Each structure stands twice: as structure tokens, then as C-alpha cells.
C-alpha positions in Angstrom: 191.9 62.4 -4.0 190.3 65.8 -3.6 192.7 68.5 -4.9 191.6 70.9 -2.2 192.5 68.5 0.6 195.7 67.6 -1.1 196.7 71.3 -1.4 195.9 72.1 2.2 197.7 68.9 3.4 200.8 69.7 1.2 201.0 73.2 2.6 200.9 71.9 6.2 203.4 69.2 5.3 205.9 71.8 4.0 206.9 72.2 7.7 208.6 68.8 7.0 210.7 70.4 4.2 212.1 72.9 6.8 212.5 70.1 9.3 214.6 68.0 6.8 216.6 71.0 5.6 217.3 72.3 9.1 218.4 69.0 10.6 220.7 67.8 7.8 222.2 71.1 6.6 224.5 70.9 9.6 226.3 67.9 8.0 228.0 70.3 5.5 229.0 72.7 8.3 230.2 70.0 10.7 233.9 69.8 9.8 234.4 73.5 9.0 232.9 74.6 12.3 235.0 72.1 14.2 238.1 73.5 12.6 237.0 77.2 13.0 236.3 77.0 16.7 238.7 74.1 17.5 236.1 72.4 19.8 236.7 69.2 21.6 234.8 66.0 20.6 232.6 66.3 23.7 231.8 70.0 23.2 231.2 69.5 19.4 228.8 66.6 20.0 227.0 68.2 23.0 226.6 71.7 21.6 227.4 72.1 17.9 225.8 68.9 16.5 223.1 67.9 19.0 221.9 71.3 20.4 219.3 71.5 17.6 218.1 68.0 18.6 217.7 69.0 22.2 215.6 71.8 20.9 213.5 69.2 19.1 213.0 67.4 22.4 211.6 70.7 23.9 209.5 71.4 20.9 208.1 67.9 20.7 207.4 67.4 24.4 205.6 70.8 24.8 204.3 71.2 21.2 200.9 69.7 22.2 200.2 72.7 24.5 200.0 75.4 21.8 198.3 72.8 19.4 195.4 72.4 21.8 195.3 76.0 23.2 195.9 78.1 20.0 195.2 75.5 17.3 197.2 73.5 14.9 197.2 76.3 12.3 198.6 79.0 14.5 201.2 76.6 15.9 202.4 75.9 12.3 202.7 79.6 11.6 205.0 80.2 14.6 207.0 77.2 13.7 207.9 78.9 10.4 208.9 82.0 12.3 211.2 79.9 14.5 212.9 78.4 11.5 213.5 81.9 10.0 215.1 83.2 13.2 217.2 80.1 13.6 218.5 80.3 10.0 219.7 83.9 10.2 221.0 83.6 13.7 223.1 80.5 13.0 224.5 82.0 9.9 225.6 85.2 11.7 226.9 83.5 14.8 230.3 84.8 16.1 231.1 82.0 18.6 230.0 78.4 19.3 227.7 79.5 22.1 225.7 81.9 19.9 225.6 79.3 17.2 224.3 76.7 19.6 221.5 79.0 20.9 220.1 79.7 17.4 220.4 76.0 16.5 218.3 75.3 19.6 215.6 77.7 18.4 215.5 75.9 15.1 215.3 72.6 16.9 212.3 73.8 18.8 210.6 74.5 15.5 211.5 71.0 14.2 210.1 69.3 17.3 206.9 71.3 17.3 206.4 70.7 13.6 206.6 66.9 14.2 203.6 67.3 16.5 201.5 69.9 14.8 201.8 68.9 11.1 200.9 65.2 11.3 198.0 65.9 13.7 196.6 68.6 11.4 196.9 66.4 8.3 195.3 63.4 10.1 192.4 65.5 11.3 191.5 67.0 7.9 191.9 63.8 5.8 189.7 60.7 5.4 190.4 57.1 6.3 191.0 56.3 2.6 193.7 58.8 2.0 195.0 59.6 5.5 198.1 57.5 5.0 199.1 59.1 1.7 198.4 62.6 3.0 200.1 62.0 6.3 203.1 60.6 4.5 203.4 64.0 2.6 205.1 65.2 5.8 207.8 62.6 5.5 208.1 63.2 1.8 208.8 66.9 2.5 211.3 65.9 5.2 213.3 63.8 2.7 212.9 66.5 0.0 214.3 69.0 2.5 217.2 66.6 3.2 217.8 66.2 -0.5 217.8 69.9 -1.1 220.1 70.5 1.9 222.6 68.0 0.5 222.5 69.7 -2.9 222.7 73.2 -1.3 225.8 72.1 0.7 227.5 70.7 -2.3 226.8 73.8 -4.5 227.9 76.2 -1.7 231.1 74.3 -1.0 233.9 76.7 -2.1 231.4 79.6 -2.6 232.8 81.9 0.0 235.9 80.2 1.4 235.9 79.8 5.2 232.4 81.3 5.3 230.7 78.6 3.1 229.0 77.1 6.2 227.3 80.4 6.9 225.6 80.5 3.5 224.7 76.8 3.9 222.7 77.6 7.1 221.4 81.0 6.2 219.7 80.1 2.9 217.0 78.3 4.9 215.5 81.7 5.9 213.9 82.0 2.4 211.7 78.9 2.5 210.9 79.6 6.1 209.5 83.0 5.4 207.5 81.7 2.4 206.0 78.8 4.5 204.8 81.2 7.3 202.9 83.2 4.7 201.4 80.2 3.0 200.0 78.8 6.3 197.6 81.8 6.5 195.6 80.3 3.7 194.8 76.9 5.3 191.7 76.4 7.5 191.7 75.4 11.2 191.4 71.7 12.0 187.6 70.9 12.3 188.2 68.5 15.2 190.1 71.2 17.1 187.3 73.7 16.5 184.7 71.2 17.7 186.4 69.4 20.6 188.9 72.0 21.9 187.5 75.5 21.0 183.9 74.2 21.2 182.9 76.2 18.1 180.6 73.7 16.4 179.5 76.3 13.8 183.0 77.0 12.6 183.8 73.3 12.8 180.8 72.4 10.6 181.7 75.1 8.1 185.2 73.7 7.8 183.9 70.2 7.3 181.6 71.4 4.6 184.5 73.3 3.0 186.6 70.1 3.1 183.8 67.8 1.7 180.1 68.4 1.3 177.1 69.3 3.6 175.7 65.8 4.0 179.1 64.2 4.7 180.0 67.1 7.0 176.9 66.5 9.2 177.7 62.8 9.5 181.3 63.5 10.3 180.5 66.1 12.9 178.1 63.7 14.7 180.9 61.0 14.7 183.4 63.5 16.1 181.0 64.6 18.9 180.3 61.0 19.8 184.0 60.4 20.3 184.1 63.3 22.9 182.2 61.1 25.4 182.1 62.3 29.0 183.5 65.8 29.4 182.9 66.1 33.2 186.5 65.3 34.0 189.8 66.1 32.4 191.5 63.2 30.5 195.0 62.2 31.6 197.2 60.8 28.9 199.3 58.7 31.3 196.5 56.4 32.5 195.6 52.8 32.0 193.0 53.9 29.3 195.8 54.9 26.9 198.4 52.4 27.9 198.4 50.6 24.5 198.9 53.7 22.3 201.5 55.0 24.7 203.5 51.8 24.4 203.1 51.6 20.6 204.2 55.2 20.1 207.2 54.8 22.4 208.4 51.6 20.6 208.0 52.8 17.0 209.8 56.1 17.9 212.5 54.2 19.9 213.3 51.8 17.1 213.2 54.6 14.5 216.3 56.2 16.1 218.0 52.9 17.1 218.1 52.1 13.4 220.9 54.7 13.2 219.2 56.8 10.6 220.2 60.2 12.1 223.7 58.8 12.7 224.0 58.2 9.0 222.3 61.4 7.8 224.1 63.8 10.1 227.5 62.3 9.7 227.2 61.0 6.1 230.2 63.1 4.7 232.4 62.1 7.6 231.5 58.4 7.4 232.2 58.3 3.7 235.5 60.1 4.2 236.4 57.4 6.7 235.7 54.9 3.9 238.3 56.6 1.7 236.3 59.3 -0.3 237.8 62.8 -0.6 235.8 65.7 1.1 234.2 67.0 -2.1 233.4 63.4 -3.3 231.8 62.6 0.1 229.5 65.6 -0.1 228.6 64.6 -3.7 227.9 61.0 -2.6 225.6 62.5 0.1 223.4 63.7 -2.7 222.9 60.1 -3.8 221.6 59.4 -0.3 219.1 62.2 -0.7 218.0 60.9 -4.1 217.4 57.4 -2.9 215.6 58.7 0.2 213.3 60.7 -2.0 212.5 58.0 -4.5 211.8 55.3 -1.9 209.7 57.7 0.2 207.5 58.2 -2.9 207.2 54.5 -3.2 206.2 54.3 0.5 203.6 57.0 0.0 202.2 55.1 -2.9 201.9 51.9 -0.9 201.0 53.0 2.6 197.2 53.0 2.0 197.4 49.8 -0.2 199.7 47.4 1.7 199.2 49.1 5.1 201.5 50.3 7.8 202.5 46.9 9.2 203.6 45.5 5.8 205.8 48.5 5.1 207.4 48.1 8.5 208.1 44.4 7.8 209.8 45.3 4.5 211.8 48.1 6.0 212.9 46.0 9.0 214.3 43.3 6.7 216.1 45.9 4.6 217.5 47.5 7.7 218.9 44.2 9.0 220.6 43.2 5.8 222.1 46.6 4.9 223.4 47.5 8.4 225.1 44.2 8.9 226.7 44.5 5.5 227.9 48.1 6.2 229.5 46.7 9.3 231.1 44.0 7.3 232.4 46.5 4.7 234.1 48.5 7.4 235.4 45.4 9.2 236.9 43.8 6.0 238.1 47.0 4.4 235.8 46.6 1.4 235.8 49.2 -1.3 234.1 52.6 -0.6 231.8 51.9 -3.6 230.4 48.7 -2.0 230.0 50.5 1.3 228.0 53.4 -0.4 225.8 50.8 -2.1 224.8 49.2 1.3 224.3 52.7 2.9 221.9 53.5 0.0 220.0 50.2 0.6 219.8 51.2 4.3 218.3 54.6 3.3 215.8 52.9 1.0 214.7 50.5 3.7 214.2 53.4 6.1 212.3 55.5 3.5 209.8 52.8 2.6 209.4 51.6 6.2 209.9 53.7 9.3 210.2 56.9 7.3 206.8 56.5 5.6 205.0 55.1 8.6 206.1 56.8 11.9 204.5 60.2 11.7 201.2 58.7 10.2 201.0 55.9 12.8 201.6 58.1 15.9 199.1 60.7 14.7 196.4 57.9 14.2 196.6 55.8 17.4 195.6 58.4 20.0 192.0 59.4 20.6 190.8 62.9 19.7 190.8 64.0 23.3 194.5 63.4 23.9 195.9 63.4 20.3 198.1 66.5 20.7 199.7 65.3 23.9 200.0 61.7 22.6 201.8 63.0 19.5 204.1 64.9 21.8 204.8 61.7 23.7 205.7 59.8 20.6 207.7 62.5 18.9 209.4 63.4 22.2 210.6 59.9 22.5 211.9 60.0 18.9 213.8 63.2 19.5 215.3 62.3 22.9 216.9 59.2 21.4 217.9 61.2 18.3 219.7 63.8 20.5 221.4 61.1 22.6 222.7 59.3 19.5 224.0 62.5 17.9 225.6 63.6 21.2 227.4 60.3 21.6 228.5 59.8 18.0 231.7 62.0 18.2 232.8 60.0 21.2 232.7 56.8 19.2 233.5 58.2 15.7 236.0 60.9 16.3 239.2 60.1 14.2 241.6 61.1 17.1 239.9 60.1 20.3 236.8 58.0 19.4 236.2 54.6 21.0 236.0 53.2 17.4 238.4 55.6 15.9 240.2 52.9 14.0 237.1 51.1 12.6 233.4 51.9 13.3 232.0 48.5 12.3 230.6 47.6 15.8 228.3 50.7 15.6 226.5 49.3 12.5 226.3 45.8 13.9 224.6 47.2 17.1 222.0 49.1 15.0 221.5 45.9 12.9 220.7 43.9 16.1 218.2 46.6 17.2 216.4 46.2 13.9 216.0 42.5 14.6 214.1 43.5 17.7 212.1 46.0 15.7 211.0 43.2 13.4 209.8 41.2 16.4 207.8 44.3 17.6 206.1 44.6 14.2 205.2 40.9 14.0 204.0 40.6 17.6 202.6 44.0 18.7 201.9 46.5 15.9 198.3 46.8 14.8 197.2 47.8 11.3 195.5 51.2 11.0 194.8 51.6 7.3 191.3 52.3 6.1 189.9 53.0 9.5 188.5 56.4 10.7 190.2 58.1 13.7 187.1 57.5 15.8 186.9 53.8 14.8 190.6 53.5 15.6 189.9 54.9 19.1 187.5 52.0 19.7 189.9 49.5 18.3 192.6 50.6 20.7 190.3 50.4 23.6 189.3 46.8 22.7 192.9 45.7 22.3 192.3 44.3 18.7 195.2 44.2 16.3 
């Protein structure tokens, strides 16, 4: 793999590190904030825990607009700025409303990054390495999650009742560094050619990314994909029905696995299983380690086995682990056994949905509507993520939750949804490995799997 392409892709993918850190760092601040502001389960779920996720919905649904108008590179820069503002604002918040506002700002950055970064990486990479490079975004997400868990653990007891402020504020450092680093990467050649209509700059970028001969061939292929430009393409039309359905379903099942439920509420879930508060935070680090290791395995395999095969493996792992976690809660099994099956669940996610989702959605839409198609898929993902996070306190809260005595039905429900995901993968999901974006466009139009 070309080191230059890898370096550029890795820089763009660092938006995923901020994504992972920002979304999971709240797990360490969850209980302290609840006690500090004495919020109700409904308020806590609606504002404190899920406000950032509603921001991701906004960022994802509208992230395609700046991506097309100003470019993928500029959008990535401003995403870093949003993370920086959110980190400082959340840490300095004096009431739950101010806190929720700045969490919303960070959420917008998360949502927009899930549009801009995968698109950018898919558009500068080749068919041979697009899966690996695209999965760097997911690797950075889980690396950010891992670092957030460690950071929360180390900062527990650092400043008494203000620990949570340090947990949230420390993100400002990598956010500032990321914004500076993005200045050094080139614009997407496909955006330059098809959106800005600057063929000279597009060709120069293609030559920078490969060589002159290959650049001319690739430019001709990109221009052929443009087709008729006399009318504006509408995403929600029969032409794009297949990628719209595929993007919706893979995003829908991603969240109905319960992944955000487990990541966001890991310390609380483990405490319910009998671990002390400090032990539950430490055990959360093991979740981060497993997530990281199996994401690396997924990155290694995604261009070899393909997207469908990884989704099959992940689906089976989901089904077994979720049903066993439900059984552990139902039967009162030991907290150690419960933690083991939660780690199996995390591994299944990392090697399957985690490695595949952002790559797959960024591949299946044609050049003309890729930014808005990515917004559709990621918007679906974040809407369901926000709903699940909002509703979790209603079901999980120790005092008033529907399943306050035992949360086993929640995990059985997620397990059933993963059976449906396996059916989706076997019946509907096409394989996209080793095919150029322009060839994929033709494949989607023809209806081939």
C-alpha cells in the first residue's frame, strides 16, 4: 500500500478518533452528573445522555451539504473545530442545559465526520485497498473509545466531584491537533472534477496520489461516470432505490444490535451485575481493548474475505453473545461470565458491523449523490442511536426503569434483531470488495449481487 495514500487516509480517519472519544467519554461522567444535578430518568436520557446523539443526527443528515459545496477537506477541518468547542464548553458547563448545548455541538461534529471522512477516504483510495483504508476510520473510532475508557479510569478520583469535567475537557487537545493536521491533506479529486468542475486541479491531485498515466485513466473513468449533467440528480428516486435500502438496513441493524447501549452504559450495566464502581470502569477498559484488537482483525480481512463474509461472522457472534448475556442476567450468573459474553459481543461487532458499515455506505452510492447518500445512511444510524440512548434510562434506571429488577429482556430483543440482520446479509447484501466506485455504480444499477 502506498505510504502517501495511507498517511493521508489516516489523517482524515483521525476524525474517527474524536468521534469515538466524544461519544463514549460521557460513560464516565454519566453517574456523577446525574447525582450533581439530580435529574429525572427522562431528563437524563433526553438531554444529558442523548443530546450529543441528536447532534449527530443533525450533522449526519446535513453533512452532505458542506461536503459538496465546500469540499470534503474543509468540512473535516470545521469538524475538528466543533469538537474543540464542545470539549471546553461541556467541561465548563454550570447547569444541565449549558452542558446539553455543548454536547449537541460535539454531536454535530460526530455526525458530520461520519459523512465526510468515509467519503473522502473512499474517493482517494483504489479498489484494492479501499476496504482497509476506509476501515481506518472505524479503527480510530474504537481507538478513541479505548482511550476514553482509559482516560475516564485514570481521572476517576483526580479532582473529586469535578472529575467528570476533566474527563470531557481533555478532548480539546486532540481536537486542536486534528484541525491543524487536516490542512496538509489534498482535496478529493472526485470532488474537484465533478463538483467544483476543476479538472486541472483534479488531475494534479490524481497524479500526486498515483502517477501521470494512471491519473489520466482514472480521470477519464470519473468523467464517464458523470453522465448527463443537464438535470439535477435526486437521491430519492427509483434510480437509487437499491443503495438507499441497503444503506438504511445496514445502519438500522447496526444500532439494533445494542452496541451503543453497551458502550454508553457499560459501567452501569457492569455495576448492575455486581461490580463496584471503580471495578466497572476498569472492566470497561477491557471492552476497549477487545474492540481495538478485533477491529484490527476486521481491517486485515475486509479486502480479503469481503464485506459480506465479515457481516456473516459478526451476525453469528452477535446472536450467541447477546442471548448468553440475557441468560446471565436472567439466571444470576457470575459477573465474570457476564463480562466474558459482553466481550464476545464487542468482538463480533468489531469484526463485522464495525469494520464494514462506514466502508459499505461510502461505496454503494454513485459519485453524483455520494455525499447525500452517505448522509442518508449515517443519518439513519444516528437517529436509531439517539432513540436507543434516550430510551435506555426508562428501561434500565435502578429506581423507575421498566426492567429495573433485571434487564435480560433487552438483550434477548437485540439478539432477535441480529437474527434478522443475518437474513438481510444472506438475502440482500451485495459484495463490494475489489471493485472501483465507478464499476460499483453500474453494478447497483443492474441489480447484481
